[in-house]
N, C-alpha and C positions, 0 to 999 in steps of 0.2 A: 632555482628548484625550491619550491616550498612543500614540505611535508606536514600533513595533518593527520593526527590521531583522532579517529572517530569513535563514538560510544553511543549505543543505541539499547535502551532498556524501557520502551515506551509502554510494551504490553508483554507477550509471551515469547519473544525471541531476545536472547542476550547476544550481543555483537560488538566486537572490537575491530577496527580496520585502520590500516595506514594507507594514505593516498597522496600522490605526487602532483603538484599542481592542480589539484581539484578534478583531474581528469584521468589519471592512471592509478589502478588499484595495484598496491604492492602486496596487500594482505587484506583479507576479509573473512575473518573468522565469526561464524554464526553457530549458537546453540538453541535449537528448538525445544519449547517446553511442552510439546504436544503430548507426549507420554505422560507427564505430570498431571495434566488437567483432564485427560481423556475420561478417566472414570467419572468426572463430576459433569461432563457434558458441555464444558465451557471454562473458561478462564477464571480461576480463583485469585483475586488480586493479592491477597496476603501471602499465599504459596508462590505467586510469580515474583513477588518483591524480594522474598527470602532467596529464591533460586538465583535471581540476578546477582545478589550479594555474594553468594557462594561460588558462581561461576566467574565473575569478573577478572579476579586475579590471575586465574589460569589462562583465560582467554586473552588477556593483556600480554601474558608471557608470549603465548604462542603466535599473537599478531607481530610482536616486535621481532621475534626469531624469524618468522616466515618473510617479513619485510627486510630482514637484514640491517635493522637500524637500531640505534640506542635512544635512549630518552633525550640525550644532549642534541641529538640530529634533529629533533621535532621542532617545528616552528609554531604549531597552534594546536591546542586540543578544542575539538568540537563535541558537543554532547546535545542530546535530543533533550528539550525543555518543555514540549508540548505538541500537540494533545496526546493524551494517554492516561494511563493509570496513575493515580498521584503517588502511591507507594512506590511504584516502579521508577518513575521519573526521578523522584528523590534519591534513589539509590545511584542511578547514573549520573545525576548532577553532583552528588556529594563524592562519588569516587573521581569523577572529572576534576571538580575543583581541587580536591586534595592532591592529585598527580600534579596539577598546574602549578599549585604552590610549592611542592616538593621539587619539581623541576625548574621553577622559575620560568614558566611559559604562560602566555596568554590563553584564556579560556573563553569560548564563545557558546552562547546557547542557541540551538537551531530550531527552527519550525519543522516537526516531522513531516508536514504535508509538502513543504518545499523539497524535502529530501526526495520524494518520489519523483518529481520533475527533474531534479539534478541526477537521478539514477540514469536518466535517459543519456545525459551528457557523459557519463562514465562509458555507456555502451558506444556512444558516438562521439569522440572528443571535439569534432569539429562543429558540434550542434550549438547555435547560439540564438538567442532571443532577437525579434520578437517571434513568439509561438503561441499556439492554441493549446491548451492542456486538457485532457480529462482525466482525473484523479479518482479512481475507484478502489478505495481502501478502507476497511474496517468500517467506521461510521460515516464515511464520506463518500459521496459520489458529486463530484463538483466540476463543472466546466470553469476554466479559468483563462485568463489571457495574461501572459507573461511579457510585459513591454521591454523590460530590460532586466539585468540581474538584480534580484531582491525586490522587484516590483510586481505585484500580481493583482489583477482585478477579476473577482467573481463574477462571471456573467450568468451562471446557471447552477442550480443545487437541488437536492431533494428535499421534498417537503416533511418526508416522514423517515421510514428505514431507508438506509443506503442499499446498494445492490449487494454489498457483502453481508450485511445483516440479513437481508431476504433470502440469500442462497443459504445462510446458516439455519434459518427457521425452516425453509422449506425442507432442507435436508432432515432435520428433526422430524418433521411431520413423515417423511419417507422413511424413518428408522434409520438413517445412515450414520448417526453419531457424529462424533467432534474429531476433527474440524470438518465442517459440513461442506464448505464451498468445494475442496478438492475431491470429496467423495460424490458430490452431485455431479461434478464434471465427469468423473470416471463412468457414473451410472449412465448419464445421458448419452455417451458414446454408443450404447447398445440399444438406445430407445428411438421412437420415430415420433416427433412432435406432431404429425398429422393425424395420430391415432388418438391423441388425447389434447385437442387444442385448448389453450388457455387464452384469455383476453390480453392483448399488449397494452400497458398503461400507457396514456397519451394526455398530456396536459398542454395547454397553451404555452408558447414562448419556449423557455429553456429550462423549464423546472420538471423534475422527476417526482414520482410517486409510485411506490411499490406495495402500499398497504392493501389495496384492492386485488392485487394479483394474489398476494398470501391468502386472502379470503376465498378467492375462487379455487385455490388448489385444496383448501381445508374442506370446502364443500363437496369438490369433485372426489375427495377421498371418502367422505361421508357417504355419499350417493353408492359407491363401489362397495363399501362395508368389508364384510369379511371375505367376499369374492374377489378382492383385489388380488391379482397376481404379481410375480416379480417383473413380467413384461409390462404390466400396467405401470409399476413403479418407474421403470426404465423410460417408458413413453411420458409419464408425467414429468419426469426429471427433465427430459429433453425439451419438453413444452414450457416448462417454467423458464429453463436457461434460455431458450430462444425468446421468450417474452421480454426477459431482462436486458438480454444484449441488444435486441433491436430496439428497445426503448432508449437504451444508452447512446446508440449510435444514431438514431432519429435526431437526437438533439445536436449531437456532434456534427452531423451533416448540416443541419440548420445553422449552427453556429459558424461553420466553415463558409457557408454561403453569404452570410451577413458580415463576417470580419475576415477579409481576405488576408491569409499569411502564408507563408512558404513553408513553416514547420508545424507539424502537428505531434504531440506526445500523448501516447495513452499509456497510463503507469499506475502502480498501486497493487495490492494484492490480487484484486479480482482481474487485473491484466494478464495473470497467468492462466486464465480460462480459455481452453482451446478454441471454443466458437468464436469468442470475442476477439482472439488474436487473428483468426481468418477473416471474420468478417470486417474488422477494422479496416484492413488492407484493402478490401473491395470497397468499402464506403468512401475512404479518402481518395482512392483512386490516383489519378495524376494531377489532382488539383494541389496537392502539397506533397511534402516528403514526410513520411509517417515513421516516427521512432517508438518502438516499444522495447523497453529492457528486457534482457534475457530473463529466465524464470528465476534466476538466483538473487536478481536485484529487483523483481517485483515485490517480494515479500520483504519485511522489515530487515534493514541491514545497516551496518555502521558505515559502509563505504559512501553511501548516499548522504549520510549526515556529514561526513567529513568534507564531501565535495560542495555541499550547501553551505557548510560553515566556512569555507575559504572563498567560494565563488559569490556567495550570497550577500556580501558586504558584511563589516562587522570590524572587530569584536562586538557582540551583542551581550547584554546581561543573561546569565544562565538562571534566571529565576523561573522556577517551575510554575507551569500554567496548564493544567489537565485538559481544560475547555478551550485552548488557543483555536483561533480560526487561521486566516491566511495573513494575518498582520506580521510583522517582524517579531 
């Protein structure tokens, strides 16, 4: 039995977890900074980093207590090293390295993007590569092939904004505040996309682009002007959501036809979207087995970092890289 302590501080969630054998969560404590950043309409990096530093000691105690383990029981400390906000990453890595030194434990730096794939393995402990993954989180809308643990090939990605960024900007246009993605999801449930049709982005191959869709929404709102109603906003939210989701899944469908695999993972913060969860199951169908993490494992959390830290190979250096791609 291997016990991994995970630490996640890449953006606006502070999280500490204890995971057994990279597959079983013993504790996964998460503090969201939504209330801290709401008045600013987005994440303020300096405030986020300070809050991580203040919260981590208490969350660490909570995680160890909930898991009923002592530092001496741990085998590995895993921490997010990127991508993310540089100040936030430095806080997490600094704490992780300090704990590892004090406890005489190895520390490994973890790619946050990998973590989202490994979140699916926490939901389904029997899940193994090879698999096809769609990771829609923060600044990333990436189609990847995972050939084996710790080995990823990017086969498609966005040319401009990622889906999560597009949702946030659309929510801002619709006056929904922060965080935009969940608010747009809720509003779309009371809308009808057929009443306010928007174009579905479509590029050749496996690339995405959402900049034109955002422009179409902006122009539609300008055309409606002061006559826009609450129902119009709900219909536009539904139309925008449908266009993004169908664009994401159009490429997943194509990739699944081109690269036959038995397992498909859809993960990341946007994977919590209601329509995406429903339509992904319909698009994948019986061609492969689809795994989508539960909602609490879609958003940033330390359990996925612990799983990736142990199963993804390592230990790896914990040097901070805010622009990290899919490389180790």
